[in-house]
VOPA-234692 format. One record per residue (C-alpha): residue in one letter; x, y, z; residue number from 1. Coordinates in pm, whole numbers, plus 32768, in hexadecimal, padded with zeros to 4 digits. Each point is the difference from the previous one (the first is absolute). Example, Ala and Ser with C-alpha at 12.3 -4.5 7.8 and 13.67 -1.06 7.14 Angstrom:
<recs>
<aa = A east = 84CE north = 7E3E up = 830C i = 1>
<aa = S east = 8089 north = 8158 up = 7FBE i = 2>
</recs>
This chain:
<recs>
<aa = Q east = 3DC1 north = 6A99 up = 6E6D i = 1>
<aa = V east = 7FAA north = 80D2 up = 813E i = 2>
<aa = Q east = 8011 north = 8161 up = 7FF3 i = 3>
<aa = L east = 7F96 north = 8178 up = 80F5 i = 4>
<aa = V east = 7F73 north = 8108 up = 7F69 i = 5>
<aa = E east = 800C north = 8126 up = 80AB i = 6>
<aa = S east = 7F07 north = 8131 up = 8016 i = 7>
<aa = G east = 7FA1 north = 813C up = 80A6 i = 8>
<aa = G east = 8154 north = 80EB up = 7FF7 i = 9>
<aa = G east = 8012 north = 8154 up = 7F8F i = 10>
<aa = L east = 800D north = 817E up = 8078 i = 11>
<aa = V east = 7FB9 north = 8082 up = 8140 i = 12>
<aa = Q east = 802C north = 8121 up = 80FB i = 13>
<aa = A east = 8088 north = 7FDB up = 8130 i = 14>
<aa = G east = 7F1B north = 7FA8 up = 8116 i = 15>
<aa = G east = 7F53 north = 7F1E up = 7EED i = 16>
<aa = S east = 7FBA north = 7EAD up = 7FD8 i = 17>
<aa = L east = 8026 north = 7F02 up = 7EF0 i = 18>
<aa = S east = 7F92 north = 7E8D up = 8007 i = 19>
<aa = L east = 80B9 north = 7EF1 up = 7F14 i = 20>
<aa = S east = 7F9A north = 7EDB up = 7FBA i = 21>
<aa = C east = 80B8 north = 7E95 up = 7F7A i = 22>
<aa = A east = 7F50 north = 7ECF up = 7F5B i = 23>
<aa = A east = 8097 north = 7EE0 up = 7FD8 i = 24>
<aa = S east = 7F91 north = 7F0B up = 7F00 i = 25>
<aa = G east = 8080 north = 7E9E up = 7F54 i = 26>
<aa = S east = 7FFB north = 7EC2 up = 806D i = 27>
<aa = I east = 8041 north = 801F up = 814E i = 28>
<aa = F east = 801A north = 7EF1 up = 80F1 i = 29>
<aa = S east = 8014 north = 8126 up = 8134 i = 30>
<aa = I east = 803A north = 80F2 up = 808B i = 31>
<aa = N east = 810D north = 8062 up = 8129 i = 32>
<aa = A east = 8045 north = 814C up = 806C i = 33>
<aa = M east = 7FBE north = 8140 up = 7F44 i = 34>
<aa = A east = 80C3 north = 812C up = 8017 i = 35>
<aa = W east = 8033 north = 8182 up = 7F7E i = 36>
<aa = Y east = 8163 north = 807D up = 7FA0 i = 37>
<aa = R east = 806C north = 8157 up = 7F6F i = 38>
<aa = Q east = 8131 north = 807A up = 7F69 i = 39>
<aa = A east = 8048 north = 817C up = 7FD9 i = 40>
<aa = P east = 80DE north = 8076 up = 7F0D i = 41>
<aa = G east = 81A1 north = 7F8B up = 8030 i = 42>
<aa = K east = 7F7F north = 7F27 up = 814C i = 43>
<aa = Q east = 7FDF north = 7E98 up = 8038 i = 44>
<aa = R east = 7E96 north = 7F94 up = 8025 i = 45>
<aa = D east = 7F73 north = 7FE5 up = 8132 i = 46>
<aa = L east = 7EF7 north = 7F30 up = 80B0 i = 47>
<aa = V east = 7F0A north = 80CF up = 804A i = 48>
<aa = A east = 7EDF north = 7F37 up = 809F i = 49>
<aa = I east = 7FD6 north = 7E63 up = 8017 i = 50>
<aa = I east = 7EAB north = 7F13 up = 8003 i = 51>
<aa = T east = 8020 north = 7EAA up = 8066 i = 52>
<aa = S east = 7EF4 north = 7F17 up = 7FC9 i = 53>
<aa = G east = 7F97 north = 7FF7 up = 8121 i = 54>
<aa = G east = 7FBB north = 8181 up = 8013 i = 55>
<aa = I east = 8143 north = 8073 up = 80CB i = 56>
<aa = T east = 807A north = 8132 up = 7FA5 i = 57>
<aa = N east = 8141 north = 80A9 up = 8014 i = 58>
<aa = Y east = 805A north = 8159 up = 7F8E i = 59>
<aa = L east = 8138 north = 80F3 up = 7FAD i = 60>
<aa = D east = 8023 north = 80B0 up = 8135 i = 61>
<aa = S east = 7FDB north = 818D up = 7F25 i = 62>
<aa = V east = 7E9D north = 7F88 up = 7F91 i = 63>
<aa = K east = 7F68 north = 7F56 up = 8151 i = 64>
<aa = G east = 7EB9 north = 80A1 up = 8048 i = 65>
<aa = R east = 7FCB north = 8088 up = 7E8F i = 66>
<aa = F east = 8035 north = 7ED8 up = 7F4A i = 67>
<aa = T east = 7F07 north = 7ED5 up = 8009 i = 68>
<aa = I east = 8024 north = 7EA8 up = 7F3A i = 69>
<aa = S east = 7F03 north = 7F26 up = 7FBC i = 70>
<aa = R east = 7FA1 north = 7EC8 up = 7F27 i = 71>
<aa = D east = 7EE0 north = 7F52 up = 7F9D i = 72>
<aa = N east = 8045 north = 7E88 up = 7FEC i = 73>
<aa = A east = 7EE5 north = 7FDB up = 7F1E i = 74>
<aa = K east = 8049 north = 80F0 up = 7ED1 i = 75>
<aa = N east = 81A8 north = 7FA8 up = 8029 i = 76>
<aa = T east = 801A north = 8189 up = 805D i = 77>
<aa = V east = 80AF north = 80AD up = 80D0 i = 78>
<aa = Y east = 7FDB north = 8180 up = 803D i = 79>
<aa = L east = 80AD north = 8130 up = 80C6 i = 80>
<aa = Q east = 7F5C north = 811F up = 805A i = 81>
<aa = M east = 80B9 north = 8145 up = 8029 i = 82>
<aa = N east = 7F97 north = 811F up = 80DF i = 83>
<aa = S east = 80C5 north = 8128 up = 806C i = 84>
<aa = L east = 80CE north = 7FD0 up = 7EC6 i = 85>
<aa = K east = 8145 north = 80B8 up = 801A i = 86>
<aa = P east = 8110 north = 8073 up = 7ECB i = 87>
<aa = E east = 80C0 north = 7F04 up = 809C i = 88>
<aa = D east = 7F4F north = 7EFE up = 7FB2 i = 89>
<aa = T east = 8031 north = 804E up = 7E73 i = 90>
<aa = A east = 8066 north = 7E9B up = 7F8E i = 91>
<aa = V east = 7FAE north = 7EFA up = 7F05 i = 92>
<aa = Y east = 7F38 north = 7F0F up = 80BA i = 93>
<aa = Y east = 7FF7 north = 7E95 up = 7FB1 i = 94>
<aa = C east = 7F3A north = 7ECB up = 8082 i = 95>
<aa = N east = 80D1 north = 7EC8 up = 805C i = 96>
<aa = A east = 7F50 north = 7E7A up = 805E i = 97>
<aa = H east = 806F north = 7EB2 up = 804A i = 98>
<aa = I east = 7F43 north = 7F26 up = 7F20 i = 99>
<aa = K east = 801B north = 7EAD up = 7FEB i = 100>
<aa = V east = 7F99 north = 7F62 up = 7E82 i = 101>
<aa = V east = 8025 north = 7EAF up = 8069 i = 102>
<aa = A east = 8015 north = 7F51 up = 8176 i = 103>
<aa = N east = 8122 north = 802D up = 80B9 i = 104>
<aa = I east = 80AC north = 80F0 up = 7F25 i = 105>
<aa = E east = 7FEC north = 81A3 up = 8046 i = 106>
<aa = H east = 8083 north = 80F2 up = 7F43 i = 107>
<aa = D east = 7FDC north = 8198 up = 8014 i = 108>
<aa = Y east = 7F53 north = 80C4 up = 7EEF i = 109>
<aa = W east = 7FDC north = 8163 up = 7FD7 i = 110>
<aa = G east = 7F36 north = 812E up = 7F56 i = 111>
<aa = Q east = 8048 north = 80CB up = 7EE2 i = 112>
<aa = G east = 8021 north = 813F up = 80F1 i = 113>
<aa = T east = 7F12 north = 8145 up = 8033 i = 114>
<aa = Q east = 80A8 north = 813A up = 8041 i = 115>
<aa = V east = 7F84 north = 80DB up = 8107 i = 116>
<aa = T east = 8035 north = 8145 up = 8024 i = 117>
<aa = V east = 7FDE north = 812D up = 810F i = 118>
<aa = S east = 8014 north = 8133 up = 7FDA i = 119>
<aa = S east = 8022 north = 8127 up = 810C i = 120>
</recs>
């Protein structure tokens, strides 16, 4: 009964900023990597940013220098700070996490998605 709940999406003008949050709750043994994906209409879901349990990060090339992923392990929460937003960033953003509910068994879980719309 693990759930990932996202918040922080909305409408912003080009050049503006938004901050997304995703909190995991339920029966959690441990959380490994946490990530953000996005999906625009008619396109596949792409990995935007990922952060390991040790804090190592990686980003989609088109968001490097503009987006920052971080996590608060005490709160089981991952964040995505998005600056200098562009219209092409418009998409539904999904939180993803690799979570163990029992020792030695890991599954991936998804948030419900939050809409980010960047106007020109």
